[in-house]
N, C-alpha and C positions, 0 to 999 in steps of 0.2 A: 566326234564332238556333239553332233546333233543327238545321237543316241544317249549320251551322257546327260544332256539338257533335258530330254524327254523323261529319262529315268528319274532325274532329280525332281522334276515337276510332279510326276506321278507319285513318287515316294513321299514328297512333302504333303501332297493332297491327302493321301490315305493316312499317313502318319498323323497329320493334323487332326484327323478324326479320333484317333486314340487319345489325344490330349484334350479333346472336348469333353470326355467323360468326367474328369474331375470337376470341370466347370459346371456341368449339369448338377453334380452332387452339391455344389456350393449354392445353387439357386434356392431362394427361400420358398416356402410352401405357397405363397401368394403367386409366384411365377410358375408354379407347376402346371396349372391348367393351360397356360399359354404355350409352355414347352410341349405338352402332350398334343395340343391341337396342331402345332407346327409340324409335328412328326406324323400326323395322320395323313398328310398330303404328299409325302415324298414321291410316291409313284406318279402322281399327276405332274409334279414339277420336274421330275427326272425325265418323264416322257417328253415334255416340252423342250427341255434342255438338250436331250439327245437328238431330237428332231432338228432343233436349231443348229446344233453343231454339224450334223450330217448335211443339212442344206447349205450352210455357210462354206463347207469344204468343197461343194460342187463336185462330188465324186463321179468318176467315170463309171461306166457299167462294170468294168473289171475291178475297180476299187470297191464298188458296192458289194461285191461278193465277199470282201474281207471285213465289211462293217459288222455283220452279226456276231462274230467272235468277240470283237472289241466291245460292242454294246452289252453282250452277255457278261463279260468280265466286269464291266463297270457296274452293271446291275447287281452282280454277286457281291461286289465290294460295298455297295450302298446297303444291301440287305444285311451284310455282316455288321456294318457300322450301326444300323438301326437296332439290331439284336443286342449289341454290346451296350448301346445307350439305354435300351429298355431294361436290361439286366441291372445296370447301375441305378436307374430310377427305382426299380423294385427294391433294391437293397436299401436305398435311402428311405423309401416309404416304410419299410419294415423297422426303421429306427436303428438298424445295425450301424455300428461305427467301427470299421475295421482298424486293426492295429496298424502301426506303420509298416510292419513286415507284410501283413496281409495286403495292404494297399500297394506296396512295391511289387508283390507277387501278381496282383491284378493288373497293374500297369504293364508289367513284363509280359503277361499272357496276352493282353490286348495288343501290345506292340508286335508280338510274334504273329498273331492272327492277321494284323494289319500288314505286316511284312509279306506274308503269304498271299494276301489279296493283291498287294502291289505287284508282286511277281506275276500273278495271274493276268493282271491288266497289261503289264509290260509285254509279256509273252504274246498276248492277243493283239496288242497295238502295234508291235514291231512290223509284222508284214504289211499292215495298213499304212503305217507311217513311211515305210520304205518305198511303197508304191506311189506316194504323193509327189507332185511336182514341187518346185521350190516355193511357188506362191502358196500352195496348200500347206506346205510345211511351216511357212512363216505364220500361218493362221492357227495351226494346230495347238500350239502352247497356250495362247490366250483363250482359245475355245475350250481347251481342257480345264483351264482355271475357271472359266465361266460355268462349265458343266458342274464343277464342284461347288458352285455357289459362293465363292469367296470364303468358304469355311477354312480354307488353308490358312489364310491370314488370321482370321479370328481364332482358329484352333491353336495356332502357334502362340498367340498372345495369351490365350486362356491357359495354355499348358503350364505357364509359370505359376498358376494358381495352385496346382497340386502341391508344390513344395512350400509355397508361402501362405496362400490365403484360401486354398481350396478346402474341400470337405467341411462345409458348413462354418466357414470362417476360421478354421483351425489349420495350422500347417501340419505337415506329416508327423512332426514330433509332438503334436498336441498343443502347441503354443497358440494362444488366442491371437488372431490377426489384428493388426492395428488399423 
């Protein structure tokens, strides 16, 4: 059961990243500099969040040995997310407006990559999680959510934009959003 909960949290966190892409595309050009500057600092923020999670878990020396694999997997997932968001931003800057089929293909590709990243995080996190005591395990989920910066919730809410109001105010079928 605990493995299922952890897997669901990790899946939602990384999958939410894929749903963030259409929301970025929907941002107007006035918001673009703010979006770019917020993405210029992910390493600094990620470092702080990982350090905070590690400290809050109060890992034993044996558990500390399992931390680098988890941290590396998380960093790889964040790097992938930033690359996908950057590619979407570049596409929007170029003025390209993908067809509904192209958009579905892009979303499918992003979800496939996110799924692989989630699997990598789960595979790296399982030995660490299994080594935690009950108190540490009770903190792991909320800390993982904090690590992701709450984007899981925002990403899921933004995900509906792709079908209805994403892509510069147009739905996937090209209808103007109200």
